[in-house]
N, C-alpha and C positions, 0 to 999 in steps of 0.2 A: 907865680900862681902858687899857693899850696896845696901840698897831695898829703890827704889825709890815711892815716894807717886805715887797711880794711877794704880802701876804694880800689877800683878796677887799674886806675893809673899809678895808685903803691904798688900794687904786685907787678903791673907791667914793668916799671921802674925797677924792682927787685930783681925780678928774674931776668932782664936784661943785663943789669949789674952783675949777676953771679955767671951769666954767661961769658960776659966781656973778660972778666976774671979769671973762667974758667974753674969755679969752685965747684961744678958740678958736669958731670958729661953729658946729661941729657936734661930737656926739660920735664921729664919725669921725677928726675931726683930733687930737682928745687921745687918742684910743686907739692911732693911729698913733705920737704922740709917745711915750708910755708905751711902745710896744712896742720902737720903736728905742732908747729908753733902756737896756730890758731886754735886748736884743739885742745892743748893742754898747758901752756903759759898765758894765754888770752883769756883775763876773767872779764865778762860781762854777761849778759843775757842772752839765751840761747837763741832769741829771735835774730839777734845783731851776730851773732857766730855764723849763723844760716847765710846771712846777708852778705857776710864775709868770704866764705866758701863759696857762695854762687860767684862773688868778686874773682875769686882767685881763677875758677874755671875757666870765666870771660877772659881775665887777664892771659891764661896759657893759649887759650884758644886766639886770641890777637896776634900773641908773638909768636906763637908757631906759624900763623898766615903769613907774617912778615919773611920767615925763612923758608917758604916753600916757593921755588922756583916756578918758571912759567910753565915748564915743561912737567909739572906736576911731580917731582921729583923732592924729597926732603933735602935740603942744603947743607944744614948742619945741625940740626937738633931732632930729637926723637919726638914723635907726637904725643902730646899729653895722653892722648884715651887710647 
């Protein structure tokens, strides 16, 4: 299955990859980096940028939930929000 730039799956993969390589200390740092790339490096229509930013937010939420323990504590990453 192909994963396209800007999709929720793309951002999930990038976040998990960055966390596994310890390229950042928190989900927030990774999200900020990806957001800056979208806003300043990715050239496209503003409508598409907004959709990508929404996908990034969804991916952050999904990844964050994967790291929440059953007791409700954050096991390894900071919450995105």
